[in-house]
C-alpha positions as CSV (number, residue, x, y, z in Angstrom):
1,M,-111.5,-74.5,-18.9
2,P,-109.3,-71.9,-20.6
3,R,-110.8,-70.2,-23.6
4,F,-108.4,-71.9,-25.9
5,G,-109.5,-75.4,-24.6
6,L,-113.2,-74.6,-25.0
7,L,-112.7,-73.6,-28.6
8,I,-110.8,-76.7,-29.4
9,A,-113.1,-79.0,-27.6
10,S,-116.2,-77.6,-29.3
11,G,-114.4,-77.6,-32.7
12,V,-116.3,-74.4,-33.6
13,L,-114.5,-71.5,-35.1
14,A,-115.5,-68.8,-37.7
15,A,-116.1,-69.9,-41.2
16,G,-113.1,-71.4,-42.8
17,A,-111.4,-72.3,-39.4
18,V,-110.1,-75.7,-38.7
19,S,-111.5,-78.0,-36.0
20,V,-109.0,-79.9,-33.9
21,S,-110.0,-82.4,-31.2
22,A,-107.7,-82.0,-28.2
23,G,-109.3,-84.9,-26.5
24,T,-108.3,-87.5,-29.1
25,L,-104.6,-88.0,-29.6
26,T,-103.4,-90.6,-32.1
27,A,-100.3,-92.4,-30.8
28,A,-97.6,-94.0,-33.0
29,K,-94.9,-96.4,-32.0
30,A,-91.5,-95.0,-31.6
31,T,-88.1,-96.5,-31.5
32,T,-87.2,-97.8,-28.1
33,R,-84.9,-95.3,-26.3
34,S,-82.0,-96.0,-24.1
35,A,-81.8,-94.3,-20.7
36,P,-81.8,-91.5,-19.8
37,S,-85.0,-90.4,-21.5
38,A,-85.4,-87.1,-23.4
39,D,-87.3,-85.6,-20.5
40,E,-84.6,-86.5,-18.1
41,R,-81.9,-85.1,-20.4
42,A,-83.9,-81.9,-20.9
43,A,-84.4,-81.3,-17.2
44,P,-84.1,-77.5,-16.3
45,S,-80.5,-76.3,-16.1
46,A,-79.1,-74.0,-13.4
47,C,-77.0,-72.3,-16.1
48,Q,-78.5,-68.8,-16.8
49,A,-77.2,-68.6,-20.3
50,S,-78.1,-65.9,-22.8
51,L,-81.4,-66.2,-24.6
52,V,-81.6,-67.9,-28.0
53,R,-83.7,-66.0,-30.6
54,Y,-85.8,-67.4,-33.4
55,E,-87.2,-64.1,-34.7
56,W,-86.3,-63.2,-38.3
57,N,-83.0,-61.4,-38.5
58,K,-81.9,-60.3,-42.0
59,R,-78.2,-60.4,-41.2
60,A,-78.6,-63.9,-39.7
61,G,-80.3,-65.1,-42.9
62,G,-82.8,-67.2,-41.0
63,A,-80.3,-68.7,-38.5
64,R,-80.8,-68.8,-34.8
65,W,-79.1,-65.9,-33.0
66,L,-78.3,-64.2,-29.7
67,S,-77.6,-60.6,-28.7
68,T,-76.0,-58.5,-26.0
69,R,-75.4,-54.8,-25.4
70,A,-72.7,-52.8,-23.6
71,G,-73.2,-49.1,-23.7
72,R,-73.8,-47.9,-27.2
73,S,-72.4,-51.1,-28.7
74,R,-74.7,-54.0,-29.6
75,L,-73.3,-57.4,-30.5
76,E,-75.2,-60.2,-32.3
77,G,-74.1,-63.8,-32.7
78,Y,-75.5,-65.8,-35.6
79,L,-75.6,-69.5,-34.7
80,Y,-75.1,-71.0,-38.2
81,A,-74.7,-74.6,-37.0
82,Y,-77.5,-74.7,-34.5
83,H,-79.9,-76.6,-36.8
84,E,-77.4,-79.5,-36.8
85,Y,-78.4,-80.5,-33.2
86,L,-81.9,-79.1,-32.7
87,G,-83.1,-82.7,-32.5
88,D,-81.6,-82.9,-29.0
89,A,-84.2,-82.2,-26.3
90,R,-81.5,-80.3,-24.3
91,V,-81.4,-77.8,-27.1
92,N,-84.9,-77.7,-28.6
93,R,-86.6,-77.4,-25.2
94,S,-84.2,-74.7,-23.9
95,E,-85.0,-71.0,-23.8
96,R,-81.2,-70.3,-23.7
97,V,-78.1,-70.8,-25.9
98,V,-76.8,-74.4,-25.8
99,L,-73.5,-75.3,-27.6
100,R,-71.8,-78.6,-28.2
101,A,-68.7,-79.2,-26.0
102,G,-65.6,-80.2,-27.9
103,K,-66.8,-79.1,-31.3
104,P,-65.9,-75.8,-33.1
105,E,-69.2,-73.9,-33.4
106,K,-69.6,-71.7,-36.5
107,I,-70.8,-68.4,-35.1
108,A,-70.5,-65.0,-36.9
109,W,-70.4,-62.0,-34.7
110,F,-71.7,-58.6,-35.8
111,S,-71.1,-55.4,-33.8
112,T,-72.9,-52.1,-34.5
113,T,-69.6,-50.5,-33.4
114,W,-66.4,-51.2,-35.4
115,G,-63.9,-52.7,-33.0
116,G,-60.8,-53.3,-35.1
117,S,-59.3,-56.2,-37.1
118,R,-59.1,-58.8,-34.3
119,L,-61.6,-60.4,-31.9
120,T,-60.3,-62.2,-28.8
121,V,-62.6,-64.7,-27.1
122,T,-61.8,-65.9,-23.6
123,G,-63.9,-68.2,-21.5
124,K,-64.2,-69.3,-17.9
125,R,-66.3,-72.1,-16.7
126,L,-68.7,-71.0,-13.9
127,D,-69.5,-74.4,-12.5
128,G,-66.1,-76.0,-12.4
129,P,-62.5,-75.7,-13.6
130,G,-61.9,-74.7,-17.1
131,T,-60.7,-71.8,-19.4
132,L,-60.4,-71.1,-23.1
133,S,-58.8,-68.5,-25.3
134,Q,-59.2,-68.0,-29.1
135,R,-58.5,-65.2,-31.6
136,F,-60.3,-64.5,-34.8
137,R,-59.9,-61.9,-37.6
138,A,-62.6,-59.5,-38.8
139,A,-64.1,-60.3,-42.2
140,V,-62.9,-58.2,-45.1
141,S,-66.6,-57.5,-46.0
142,P,-69.1,-56.7,-44.7
143,S,-67.8,-54.4,-42.1
144,G,-68.3,-55.3,-38.4
145,F,-68.4,-59.1,-38.9
146,Y,-66.2,-61.5,-37.1
147,P,-66.4,-65.1,-38.3
148,S,-65.5,-67.6,-35.5
149,G,-65.3,-71.3,-34.7
150,I,-65.6,-71.2,-30.9
151,R,-64.8,-74.5,-29.3
152,I,-66.0,-75.0,-25.7
153,P,-63.6,-77.7,-24.3
154,T,-66.0,-79.3,-21.7
155,A,-69.6,-79.5,-20.8
156,G,-70.7,-76.9,-18.3
157,C,-71.8,-73.3,-17.8
158,W,-69.4,-70.9,-19.5
159,Q,-69.0,-67.1,-19.4
160,L,-67.5,-65.8,-22.6
161,T,-65.7,-62.5,-22.9
162,L,-65.5,-61.1,-26.4
163,R,-63.0,-58.2,-26.8
164,T,-61.7,-56.0,-29.6
165,E,-59.6,-52.8,-29.5
166,D,-62.7,-50.7,-28.9
167,W,-65.4,-52.8,-27.2
168,L,-66.0,-55.7,-24.7
169,H,-69.0,-57.9,-24.3
170,R,-69.8,-60.7,-21.9
171,L,-72.3,-63.5,-22.3
172,V,-73.0,-66.9,-20.9
173,V,-73.6,-70.2,-22.8
174,E,-74.3,-73.7,-21.7
175,A,-72.2,-76.5,-23.3
176,V,-73.4,-80.1,-23.4
177,D,-71.8,-83.3,-24.6
178,P,-73.0,-83.9,-28.2
179,A,-75.9,-86.3,-28.8
180,S,-75.7,-88.7,-31.7
181,A,-76.4,-87.2,-35.1
182,D,-79.7,-89.0,-35.6
183,T,-81.2,-87.9,-32.3
184,C,-84.9,-86.8,-32.6
185,D,-86.6,-85.7,-29.4
186,P,-90.0,-84.2,-30.4
187,T,-91.6,-81.4,-28.5
188,P,-93.9,-82.7,-25.7
189,V,-97.6,-82.6,-26.3
190,Q,-99.5,-81.7,-23.1
191,A,-102.3,-83.8,-21.8
192,S,-104.8,-81.2,-23.1
193,G,-103.5,-81.8,-26.6
194,S,-101.6,-78.5,-26.9
195,I,-98.0,-77.6,-27.4
196,R,-96.3,-74.5,-26.1
197,L,-93.7,-73.4,-28.6
198,V,-90.2,-72.7,-27.5
199,P,-89.3,-70.1,-26.3
200,T,-92.4,-69.8,-24.2
201,R,-91.9,-66.0,-24.2
202,S,-93.1,-66.1,-27.8
203,G,-96.7,-66.6,-26.5
204,I,-97.4,-69.1,-29.4
205,S,-99.1,-72.4,-28.8
206,A,-100.7,-75.1,-31.0
207,A,-103.5,-77.6,-30.8
208,W,-101.9,-80.9,-31.7
209,G,-103.9,-84.0,-32.6
210,W,-101.2,-86.6,-32.7
211,R,-98.3,-87.8,-30.5
212,T,-95.6,-90.4,-30.4
213,E,-95.8,-93.3,-28.0
214,D,-93.7,-91.3,-25.6
215,G,-95.8,-88.2,-25.8
216,G,-93.9,-86.1,-28.4
217,A,-95.2,-84.2,-31.4
218,L,-96.1,-86.5,-34.3
219,L,-97.2,-85.5,-37.9
220,Y,-98.0,-87.4,-41.0
221,A,-96.2,-86.7,-44.3
222,G,-98.1,-85.3,-47.2
223,G,-100.8,-83.6,-45.1
224,R,-103.0,-86.7,-44.8
225,T,-103.6,-88.9,-41.8
226,P,-104.0,-92.7,-42.1
227,D,-107.7,-92.4,-41.7
228,G,-108.0,-90.0,-44.6
229,G,-108.1,-86.8,-42.6
230,N,-105.9,-83.7,-42.9
231,T,-103.0,-82.8,-40.6
232,K,-104.9,-79.8,-39.1
233,V,-103.0,-77.7,-36.5
234,L,-104.7,-74.7,-34.8
235,W,-102.1,-72.1,-33.8
236,R,-102.8,-69.5,-31.1
237,A,-100.8,-66.4,-30.2
238,T,-101.1,-63.7,-27.5
239,Q,-100.2,-61.1,-30.1
240,P,-103.0,-61.4,-32.8
241,G,-102.9,-59.9,-36.2
242,G,-101.2,-60.6,-39.6
243,L,-100.0,-63.7,-41.4
244,L,-98.4,-66.7,-39.7
245,A,-95.5,-68.2,-41.6
246,V,-94.4,-71.8,-40.8
247,R,-91.1,-72.9,-42.1
248,G,-90.1,-76.5,-42.0
249,T,-86.5,-77.7,-42.0
250,Q,-85.6,-81.4,-42.1
251,L,-83.1,-82.1,-39.3
252,G,-80.3,-84.3,-40.6
253,G,-81.5,-83.7,-44.2
254,T,-81.8,-81.0,-46.8
255,E,-85.5,-80.6,-47.5
256,T,-87.4,-77.5,-46.5
257,F,-90.9,-76.0,-47.0
258,R,-92.8,-72.8,-46.1
259,Q,-96.5,-72.2,-45.7
260,T,-98.4,-69.0,-44.7
261,F,-101.8,-68.9,-43.0
262,N,-104.4,-66.2,-42.4
263,E,-105.8,-65.4,-39.0
264,A,-109.3,-66.6,-38.3
265,G,-111.9,-63.9,-38.7
266,S,-113.3,-64.4,-35.2
267,P,-112.2,-64.9,-32.5
268,S,-108.8,-63.2,-33.1
269,G,-105.5,-64.7,-32.2
270,Y,-106.1,-68.1,-33.9
271,W,-104.6,-69.4,-37.1
272,P,-106.1,-72.6,-38.6
273,S,-103.7,-74.6,-40.8
274,I,-103.1,-77.8,-42.6
275,I,-99.3,-78.6,-42.3
276,V,-98.0,-80.4,-45.3
277,V,-94.6,-81.9,-44.6
278,P,-93.2,-83.4,-47.8
279,T,-91.3,-86.4,-46.4
280,P,-90.9,-88.5,-43.2
281,G,-88.1,-87.7,-40.8
282,C,-87.3,-85.4,-37.9
283,W,-88.6,-81.9,-38.7
284,L,-88.1,-78.4,-37.1
285,L,-91.1,-76.2,-37.5
286,T,-90.5,-72.5,-36.9
287,A,-93.6,-70.3,-36.6
288,R,-92.9,-66.6,-37.3
289,G,-94.8,-63.4,-38.3
290,I,-97.0,-62.8,-35.3
291,G,-95.7,-59.4,-34.2
292,E,-92.0,-59.8,-33.5
293,T,-92.3,-63.2,-32.0
294,A,-91.2,-66.7,-33.2
295,G,-91.2,-70.2,-31.7
296,I,-90.3,-73.7,-32.7
297,V,-91.7,-77.3,-32.6
298,V,-89.7,-80.4,-33.3
299,A,-91.9,-83.2,-34.7
300,R,-91.4,-86.7,-35.8
301,V,-93.0,-87.1,-39.2
302,V,-94.1,-90.6,-40.4
303,A,-95.7,-91.9,-43.6
304,G,-99.5,-91.5,-43.6
């Protein structure tokens, strides 16, 4: 059994650590879904789109983002509307950038190299017929920013070319038909009782004691379970050291919260926590602060 599994099963950590039973998962009833299931919709895509990033980026202001480089020029794209559809399994389980087809996506582009007053975006669909062309003007301030509302016309795998007078960048995005606004597809809980945060390259995982009827991450509001226990989550990272910050964002709502946790004294690489979500709903949890990594969990939160 992996070291992580042994620690969880025994429930023994250093003083002050939290014990979580991976063998006992509490199930809660979920609303009946229509076909196809979240797992079917989130099946791996052949589209090799650019990686989506959840690490803190000061210019992004906490938004999800992407980056590309051409020569000395680095281009970052800040996905300001991404949180609006992170309840969709096709998005919250993907390591790569997924946009909604047919909707203008609010993306601010920042280049380390000034390119002029106009940005031209052209696109070509890689897995079928389709093209696009749009133009956007540079922001007056700050320098190097290009606000945009890129609209991908149809679902598919798209190569975008972003061009100014002085630089050119190419990147690939996947576009999907939008899900309904109230879609909430929680992150799957593995049979061992653990969750691998997305993106998996973050190296962050969590011991999770509760799941929905269809196997997704479940939490109870207020930090208390129906049997009077606490909503204990044990986080693990391949890059030990420092504080772990967990930020919660209510998907489809306006509430947020933030908690920070200290690493357990021994063994290293574990962060015991009690996650206190203020209200029921569909929640995005972003774990940051372990080195330069960050990952997400989408959880369905119900009343305790």
